[in-house]
C-alpha positions as CSV (number, residue, x, y, z in Angstrom):
1,M,17.7,14.8,165.6
2,I,18.6,14.6,169.3
3,I,15.8,14.9,171.8
4,L,16.2,15.4,175.5
5,G,13.3,14.3,177.6
6,I,12.8,15.6,181.2
7,D,10.7,14.3,184.0
8,P,10.9,17.3,186.4
9,G,11.3,17.1,190.2
10,T,13.4,18.7,192.9
11,A,14.5,15.5,194.7
12,R,15.1,13.6,191.5
13,M,14.8,14.9,187.9
14,G,14.8,12.2,185.3
15,W,16.4,12.8,181.9
16,G,16.8,10.8,178.7
17,V,18.6,11.5,175.4
18,L,17.3,10.0,172.2
19,D,18.8,10.0,168.7
20,V,16.0,10.0,166.2
21,K,16.6,9.2,162.5
22,E,13.8,11.2,160.9
23,K,10.6,9.4,160.1
24,K,12.1,6.0,161.0
25,I,10.9,5.8,164.6
26,Q,9.2,2.4,164.0
27,S,12.3,0.4,163.3
28,D,16.0,1.1,164.0
29,G,15.6,4.9,163.8
30,L,15.2,5.4,167.5
31,K,18.3,5.0,169.7
32,L,18.7,5.7,173.4
33,V,21.9,7.6,173.8
34,K,22.0,8.1,177.6
35,Y,19.7,8.5,180.6
36,G,19.8,9.1,184.3
37,C,18.6,11.3,187.2
38,F,19.8,14.5,188.7
39,E,19.4,14.1,192.5
40,T,19.4,16.7,195.3
41,K,19.4,16.1,199.0
42,V,16.4,16.7,201.2
43,G,17.1,19.4,203.8
44,V,19.3,21.5,201.6
45,E,18.0,25.0,200.9
46,M,15.7,24.9,197.9
47,G,17.6,27.6,196.0
48,K,20.7,25.5,196.2
49,R,18.9,22.4,195.0
50,L,17.4,24.2,192.0
51,L,20.9,25.6,191.2
52,H,22.3,22.1,191.3
53,L,19.6,20.8,188.9
54,R,20.4,23.7,186.5
55,Y,24.1,23.0,186.5
56,E,23.5,19.3,185.9
57,L,21.0,20.0,183.1
58,I,23.5,22.4,181.4
59,K,26.2,19.6,181.5
60,V,23.8,17.3,179.6
61,I,22.8,20.0,177.1
62,K,26.5,20.8,176.4
63,E,27.5,17.2,176.1
64,Y,24.6,15.9,173.9
65,K,23.6,19.1,172.1
66,P,19.8,18.3,171.8
67,D,17.7,19.8,169.0
68,H,14.5,19.7,171.1
69,M,13.6,19.3,174.7
70,A,10.4,17.7,175.9
71,I,9.1,18.0,179.4
72,E,6.2,16.7,181.4
73,Q,3.5,19.3,182.2
74,L,2.6,20.0,185.8
75,F,-0.4,18.0,187.1
76,F,-2.2,19.3,190.2
77,G,-3.3,16.3,192.1
78,V,-4.0,15.9,195.8
79,N,-0.6,17.1,197.0
80,S,-0.3,20.8,196.2
81,R,3.1,21.0,198.0
82,T,4.6,18.5,195.6
83,A,3.1,20.4,192.7
84,M,4.8,23.6,193.9
85,T,8.2,22.0,194.0
86,V,7.8,20.3,190.7
87,G,6.7,23.7,189.3
88,Q,10.0,25.1,190.6
89,A,12.0,22.3,188.9
90,R,10.0,22.9,185.7
91,G,11.0,26.6,185.9
92,V,14.6,25.7,186.0
93,V,14.2,23.5,182.9
94,M,12.2,26.1,181.0
95,V,14.6,29.0,181.7
96,T,17.6,26.7,180.8
97,A,16.0,25.6,177.5
98,E,15.4,29.3,176.7
99,E,19.0,30.2,177.6
100,Y,20.3,27.6,175.2
101,N,17.7,28.4,172.5
102,L,16.2,24.9,172.7
103,P,12.6,24.5,171.5
104,L,10.7,23.2,174.5
105,F,7.6,21.0,174.1
106,E,5.3,20.1,176.9
107,Y,3.2,16.9,177.3
108,Q,0.7,15.9,180.0
109,G,1.6,12.7,181.8
110,L,-1.7,11.1,181.0
111,S,-1.3,11.9,177.3
112,V,2.2,10.4,177.2
113,K,0.9,7.2,178.7
114,K,-2.1,7.1,176.4
115,I,0.0,7.8,173.3
116,L,2.6,5.2,174.2
117,T,0.6,2.4,175.7
118,G,-3.0,3.2,174.7
119,F,-4.0,3.7,178.4
120,G,-3.7,7.0,180.2
121,H,-3.4,5.4,183.7
122,T,-0.6,3.0,183.0
123,D,1.5,2.4,186.1
124,K,5.3,3.1,186.4
125,K,6.3,-0.5,185.9
126,K,4.4,-0.8,182.6
127,M,5.9,2.4,181.4
128,Q,9.4,1.1,182.2
129,E,8.5,-2.1,180.3
130,Y,7.2,-0.2,177.3
131,V,10.4,1.9,177.1
132,Q,12.5,-1.3,177.4
133,K,10.6,-3.0,174.6
134,R,10.4,0.0,172.4
135,L,14.1,0.7,172.5
136,N,15.2,-3.0,172.6
137,L,17.0,-2.5,176.0
138,K,18.4,-5.5,177.8
139,E,17.2,-4.1,181.2
140,L,14.4,-2.0,182.5
141,P,15.5,1.7,182.6
142,K,15.8,2.7,186.2
143,P,14.9,4.6,188.2
144,D,11.3,5.2,187.0
145,D,11.9,9.0,186.8
146,A,14.5,8.3,184.1
147,A,12.1,5.9,182.3
148,D,9.4,8.6,182.4
149,A,11.8,11.1,180.8
150,I,12.7,8.6,178.1
151,A,8.9,8.0,177.5
152,I,8.4,11.8,177.2
153,A,11.1,11.9,174.5
154,I,9.6,9.0,172.7
155,C,6.2,10.7,172.9
156,H,7.7,13.8,171.3
157,T,9.1,11.9,168.4
158,I,5.6,10.4,167.8
159,K,4.0,13.8,167.9
160,L,6.8,15.3,165.8
161,Y,6.5,12.7,163.0
162,G,2.9,11.9,163.3
163,Q,3.3,8.2,163.8
164,E,1.7,5.9,166.3
165,A,3.6,3.9,168.9
């Protein structure tokens, strides 16, 4: 099964593609295929930024043909302006998933951290280290938005197959 994890954002949207051999996520059954970030330029009209994100997401969907997509849920913290733009990016992801008939699964950031590391307030660096260790990567996945997207995909595999990290 191919899982596409998304960490939504309008300036930078992280993504990660995992190839999961069913029910073997504890050993060699979890393989990182590709990851990265879609980036947009500050100052460009928001509609154009969102359209760019959509086009980039479609390219990844067409190339890797995921079976599922997993995305981080929106968290309303102190900065409501950031939450609004993240919500717009999430909308792009959600409508694109629907357009390509991809089942979409949503996970809270705190839940992803708790499921993967046992602590809901794990920092960005620790999440990168977890992803690196879990997938036997030679380097930390960077930037952290991409590492978060990979973590969301790993979380989905755990939820899907009912196995702990």
